[in-house]
Backbone as CSV, one residue per row, in Angstrom:
resi,resn,N_x,N_y,N_z,CA_x,CA_y,CA_z,C_x,C_y,C_z
1,MET,-10.367,-16.485,6.968,-9.265,-15.535,7.019,-9.855,-14.125,7.087
2,ASP,-9.374,-13.319,8.026,-9.897,-11.957,8.145,-9.254,-11.030,7.104
3,GLU,-9.743,-9.803,7.036,-9.313,-8.863,6.005,-7.828,-8.523,6.090
4,GLU,-7.341,-8.271,7.295,-5.917,-7.952,7.440,-5.056,-9.139,7.028
5,ALA,-5.465,-10.324,7.376,-4.707,-11.524,6.998,-4.660,-11.684,5.483
6,LYS,-5.739,-11.334,4.794,-5.766,-11.407,3.330,-4.758,-10.428,2.730
7,VAL,-4.688,-9.227,3.308,-3.732,-8.220,2.828,-2.304,-8.730,3.027
8,ILE,-1.993,-9.206,4.210,-0.646,-9.690,4.513,-0.312,-10.916,3.668
9,ASP,-1.274,-11.802,3.476,-1.052,-12.989,2.653,-0.691,-12.597,1.226
10,TRP,-1.393,-11.620,0.657,-1.079,-11.186,-0.708,0.316,-10.581,-0.772
11,ILE,0.640,-9.752,0.209,1.971,-9.123,0.223,3.064,-10.187,0.273
12,THR,2.939,-11.131,1.180,3.999,-12.136,1.330,4.084,-13.080,0.133
13,SER,2.983,-13.229,-0.611,3.039,-14.096,-1.787,3.548,-13.375,-3.030
14,GLU,3.466,-12.055,-3.065,3.822,-11.300,-4.272,5.062,-10.427,-4.152
15,VAL,5.508,-10.155,-2.936,6.612,-9.214,-2.718,7.739,-9.922,-1.988
16,GLU,8.956,-9.626,-2.380,10.122,-10.154,-1.685,10.305,-9.331,-0.404
17,THR,9.618,-9.728,0.634,9.526,-8.914,1.848,10.845,-8.769,2.598
18,GLU,11.806,-9.664,2.363,13.093,-9.562,3.057,13.849,-8.287,2.683
19,SER,13.589,-7.753,1.498,14.307,-6.561,1.043,13.458,-5.292,1.158
20,CYS,12.336,-5.364,1.874,11.430,-4.219,1.997,11.063,-3.978,3.453
21,ILE,10.504,-2.816,3.694,9.954,-2.464,4.998,8.441,-2.412,4.848
22,MET,7.731,-3.049,5.760,6.267,-3.010,5.719,5.781,-2.190,6.914
23,GLN,4.932,-1.203,6.636,4.380,-0.330,7.672,2.861,-0.340,7.585
24,ASP,2.223,-0.132,8.734,0.779,0.090,8.710,0.517,1.399,7.982
25,TYR,-0.567,1.440,7.239,-0.947,2.633,6.483,-2.440,2.859,6.690
26,PRO,-2.810,3.469,7.819,-4.224,3.556,8.215,-5.102,4.462,7.362
27,VAL,-4.554,5.105,6.349,-5.363,5.911,5.445,-6.382,5.020,4.730
28,TYR,-5.991,3.763,4.486,-6.846,2.790,3.818,-7.197,1.659,4.776
29,HIS,-8.290,0.968,4.502,-8.784,-0.128,5.333,-7.761,-1.267,5.363
30,TRP,-7.200,-1.539,6.533,-6.148,-2.540,6.732,-4.955,-2.272,5.829
31,GLY,-4.665,-0.995,5.566,-3.598,-0.627,4.651,-2.210,-0.958,5.155
32,LYS,-1.366,-1.386,4.238,0.048,-1.644,4.496,0.832,-0.966,3.394
33,ARG,1.888,-0.260,3.793,2.790,0.346,2.809,4.063,-0.479,2.801
34,VAL,4.452,-0.926,1.624,5.648,-1.744,1.457,6.672,-0.890,0.720
35,ILE,7.767,-0.561,1.406,8.763,0.379,0.876,10.019,-0.392,0.484
36,ASP,10.510,-0.157,-0.742,11.744,-0.824,-1.161,12.954,0.028,-0.812
37,ARG,14.120,-0.460,-1.124,15.381,0.220,-0.749,15.542,1.586,-1.395
38,SER,14.910,1.793,-2.543,15.044,3.080,-3.235,14.025,4.111,-2.748
39,GLY,13.102,3.689,-1.865,12.092,4.604,-1.356,10.766,4.544,-2.097
40,ASP,10.726,3.780,-3.169,9.448,3.581,-3.857,8.573,2.682,-3.002
41,TYR,7.270,2.780,-3.182,6.406,1.963,-2.337,5.154,1.501,-3.057
42,LEU,4.573,0.506,-2.453,3.345,-0.129,-2.875,2.410,-0.049,-1.678
43,ILE,1.171,0.332,-1.897,0.179,0.350,-0.830,-0.827,-0.751,-1.132
44,VAL,-1.010,-1.633,-0.160,-1.935,-2.750,-0.300,-2.982,-2.611,0.790
45,TYR,-4.248,-2.781,0.421,-5.307,-2.644,1.422,-6.525,-3.456,1.013
46,PHE,-7.469,-3.565,1.930,-8.715,-4.275,1.661,-9.771,-3.250,1.301
47,HIS,-10.335,-3.386,0.101,-11.353,-2.452,-0.370,-12.711,-2.928,0.151
48,PRO,-13.345,-2.173,1.055,-14.571,-2.661,1.695,-15.770,-2.794,0.759
49,LEU,-15.861,-1.984,-0.273,-16.991,-2.098,-1.195,-16.833,-3.281,-2.158
50,LEU,-15.604,-3.490,-2.622,-15.336,-4.612,-3.517,-15.155,-5.922,-2.752
51,GLU,-14.828,-5.789,-1.472,-14.504,-6.933,-0.613,-13.356,-7.741,-1.201
52,LYS,-12.327,-7.007,-1.657,-11.144,-7.619,-2.259,-9.893,-6.860,-1.833
53,VAL,-8.765,-7.538,-1.913,-7.474,-6.904,-1.701,-7.129,-6.129,-2.967
54,VAL,-6.701,-4.888,-2.805,-6.296,-4.061,-3.942,-4.939,-3.431,-3.616
55,TYR,-4.287,-2.886,-4.639,-2.994,-2.241,-4.414,-2.842,-1.053,-5.342
56,THR,-1.935,-0.172,-4.957,-1.606,0.998,-5.756,-0.124,1.301,-5.564
57,PHE,0.397,2.214,-6.350,1.816,2.530,-6.311,2.043,3.997,-5.951
58,LYS,3.243,4.295,-5.536,3.660,5.662,-5.247,3.369,6.544,-6.463
59,GLY,2.676,7.641,-6.224,2.391,8.589,-7.289,1.084,8.366,-8.035
60,VAL,0.464,7.220,-7.839,-0.809,6.951,-8.513,-1.846,6.449,-7.513
61,GLU,-1.849,7.037,-6.336,-2.738,6.592,-5.269,-4.216,6.733,-5.609
62,ASP,-4.542,7.544,-6.621,-5.948,7.700,-7.002,-6.447,6.558,-7.894
63,CYS,-5.575,5.643,-8.267,-5.939,4.450,-9.033,-5.578,3.223,-8.203
64,PHE,-6.290,2.142,-8.417,-5.930,0.907,-7.737,-6.141,-0.276,-8.665
65,PHE,-5.518,-1.378,-8.303,-5.584,-2.612,-9.073,-6.095,-3.715,-8.153
66,VAL,-6.971,-4.551,-8.653,-7.525,-5.636,-7.852,-6.505,-6.769,-7.801
67,ALA,-6.174,-7.195,-6.584,-5.182,-8.251,-6.387,-5.815,-9.630,-6.425
68,HIS,-6.991,-9.773,-5.898,-7.660,-11.087,-5.837,-9.035,-10.965,-6.423
């Protein structure tokens, strides 16, 4: 599975994607921004140094959490 597929796989397994909008977010490696109806968002991307999928939230982009 390639890096982008890992990001999308994590999103679809953890987020109710039917109620959100998913956009490419090229600021991060294979980044995807998942926006909910209220405008809040989650950014999911592949961290090249950790070689893992990580995520962060609106307003705390300087911190991230390891997804896998």
